[in-house]
C-alpha positions as CSV (number, residue, x, y, z in Angstrom):
1,M,19.9,79.0,25.1
2,T,21.5,79.2,28.5
3,I,22.0,76.1,30.6
4,D,22.6,76.7,34.2
5,F,24.9,74.3,36.0
6,C,25.8,74.2,39.6
7,P,29.0,76.1,40.2
8,I,31.9,73.8,40.8
9,P,34.7,74.9,43.0
10,T,37.8,74.6,40.8
11,M,40.3,74.4,43.6
12,A,38.7,71.2,44.9
13,F,39.5,69.2,41.7
14,S,42.6,68.4,39.8
15,D,43.0,70.0,36.4
16,Q,42.2,66.7,34.7
17,L,39.0,66.2,36.6
18,Q,38.0,69.8,36.0
19,T,38.6,69.3,32.3
20,E,36.4,66.2,32.4
21,I,33.6,68.1,34.2
22,E,33.7,70.9,31.7
23,H,33.6,68.3,28.8
24,L,30.6,66.6,30.4
25,Q,28.8,69.9,30.9
26,A,29.3,70.8,27.3
27,E,28.1,67.4,26.2
28,N,25.0,67.8,28.4
29,A,24.3,71.2,26.8
30,R,24.6,69.7,23.3
31,F,22.3,66.8,24.3
32,I,19.7,69.2,25.9
33,A,19.8,71.4,22.7
34,L,19.2,68.2,20.6
35,L,16.2,67.2,22.7
36,D,14.8,70.8,22.5
37,V,15.2,70.8,18.7
38,H,13.2,67.6,18.4
39,G,10.5,68.8,20.9
40,I,11.4,66.1,23.4
41,S,10.5,67.0,27.0
42,W,13.5,66.4,29.3
43,K,12.7,68.4,32.5
44,T,11.1,66.5,35.3
45,E,8.2,68.9,35.6
46,D,7.6,68.6,31.9
47,M,7.5,64.8,32.0
48,C,5.1,64.8,34.9
49,R,2.8,67.3,33.3
50,D,2.9,65.6,29.8
51,K,2.1,62.2,31.1
52,N,-0.2,63.2,33.9
53,I,2.0,61.4,36.4
54,S,0.9,62.1,40.0
55,T,3.5,63.6,42.2
56,S,1.4,63.0,45.3
57,V,2.5,60.7,48.2
58,P,1.2,57.2,47.8
59,R,-1.1,55.8,50.4
60,T,0.6,53.7,53.1
61,D,-2.5,53.0,55.3
62,L,-3.8,50.0,53.3
63,S,-5.8,47.5,55.3
64,T,-4.8,43.8,55.3
65,N,-7.6,43.0,52.8
66,E,-6.6,45.8,50.5
67,K,-3.0,44.6,50.5
68,I,-4.1,41.0,49.7
69,A,-6.3,42.3,46.9
70,L,-3.4,44.3,45.6
71,Y,-0.8,41.5,45.7
72,S,-2.9,38.4,45.0
73,P,-2.7,38.7,41.2
74,L,1.1,39.0,41.3
75,M,1.4,36.0,43.6
76,T,-0.8,33.7,41.6
77,S,0.9,34.7,38.3
78,G,4.3,33.8,39.8
79,R,5.7,37.4,39.5
80,I,6.6,37.5,43.2
């Protein structure tokens, strides 16, 4: 399995910071491998497809009555 990470310019970081970045990249690779072994979706597009989550832009043109109907249950229940 190959994990592609963004290239990191080594001269911009101290040796200690570069070592920490490499450590975290290795840890991420191990974590991703563990998720894959157990069949757990971890990519954003996989999660959206698996759960049928819409990636469309929500409506913003609600009328006043639609907004009242949307928020009334929350206001009467004390959630807002």
